[in-house]
N, C-alpha and C positions, 0 to 999 in steps of 0.2 A: 789121746791124739797129741802128737808132738807139737811143740810151738811152731815149727816150720809148716806143718800140715794145716794148722789152724789158720794160717795166712794164705794158703794156696787155694785160690778161688775154684779151680777145677775140682780139686779133692773135696772141698767143702760142699760144692754144688752136688756132686755125686752122692755124698753122704746124706745131705738133707733130703734128697729125693727118695732115699731108702727109709730114713727115719727123721722126721721133722724135729724131733727133740734133740738131735745132735747140735742144733743151734745153741743150746746151752753151753757147749764146750768149744765153741769157735771164738776167734778174736772179736774184739769190739767193733773193728772195722767191718767184719763180715756180718755182724748183727745189724749194721747200718746200711747194708747193701740191699736195695729193693729186690733185685733179682734173686738173691739167696733167700731172703726172708719170704718172698712170695712162694718159692718152691717149698720151703719148710712148712709154711702154714697150709699150703695145698695138700701136703702129705699128712699133716697133723695140726689141726687148728689150735690145739693147746700150745703149740710152739710159739704162738704170738707173745706169750709172756717173756720170751727170751730175746725178742727183737729190741732194737733201740727204742728209746722213748719216742723219738720222732716218728718212727715207722709204726709204733703201736697206735699213733693218732692218725695214720694215713688211711683214708677211706678205702682205697683199693685193697690194701693189705688186710684190713679188718673184714671187709666183705669176703675176701678169699678164705679167711680163717673160719668164718661161720657158714660158708657154702657147703 
């Protein structure tokens, strides 16, 4: 994924909806975006490991990852 696409919220959102593990390849800002991370972990709970430290401690995000 090109650097520009890693910063494009619409592109990132579409990508994580198809594969949550795409979160590993997006910008740090996107990994700290609750909307992006929630979609990623809903698609693949293992994507939680790629979220920002703050969101890995977020109850809603964690609950979605294990749902």
